[in-house]
N, C-alpha and C positions, 0 to 999 in steps of 0.2 A: 254588237261584233268587232271581231276583232282587228285591228291592225293590222298588217303585215294577208290574212290570211285571201287569199284571193275569192275564197270558197262560200265568203260570206253574205246569207241575204240580209238584205237594207229589213231593220223592222223600226216601228213605233219609235220606240226610244233613240233611235239615231239620229241625230242633230247633226246639220248640213250648217256652221256658223258661215256668215258671210258680212265680211265686214262695209262696210258700206261704200267705199269703193269701186268691192268688189259689186256692189248690189246695182248700183251706177253702171258700172265692166256692162254684164250680166244683160240689164236691159236694153242697155244699150243696142246688142249684140238681139235682143232675141224685136227685135224692132228693124234694125237694118232690112233692107233693099239687098246692101251691098254683100250678106252675109249667104250663106247657102244658108237651106233650106233643116240640113240636119245639124247644123253649127245652133240654129238660130231657136232650134226642136228642142234642141241640149238648151243651153241656156234658161226656155222657158221653163224646163224639169227643174231646174235646177232652186229659181226659184220659187218654184209653188212647193214645192219639199223644204227648204228653207223660209216659210209661210204655214210652214204643220199642213199642209196637206198630205192626203195616203199617195202610197202606189196608184191604189188605184183608181180614188179620186185623180191624179195627174196626169194615169193613162185613157181615161173614156177624155177629161178635159182635150187632148190632147189628137186624140184620135186614134191612138198607136194601140202595145201590148204591154203586158204587167210588162219580163224578163226583159226588158227595152229601157225600159224606165228605172227597172234595179239596178243594169249592168252600167245607164250611169250614175246612179247613185253610191251604188257599189263605188267605181273609181273615185270617186266625188268625194266619197269620204274614206276611202282607203289613205289617197297620195294626197288630196287638202282641195281647196281650191285653184289650186290654178298645176291638176295636173297633166297627166301630159296629151290633151285632148285639144287639136283645135279649137273648140267650143271657150279654150281659157287661154288662147293667143289677142294679145291686143287690133283691138281694130285699127291699129295707126302704122 
């Protein structure tokens, strides 16, 4: 992936590195009943990808489609863990 190239596709060699703080925040969001369904779904996508799961595995696990997973991951890989997406806003 070339950062800044929005058309890039996620590939297995791309790593999403999350700090322990970010993992904890994403885990909170993924488990939260207060978070919207889409927000918790994006959090689960990011956590699964950071654990080494493939896009196909994540799509099957969350009963969604590959393009949706790829869009989420591309945004996170391009902009970093604090990408301008509702999933990255704190629950506080």
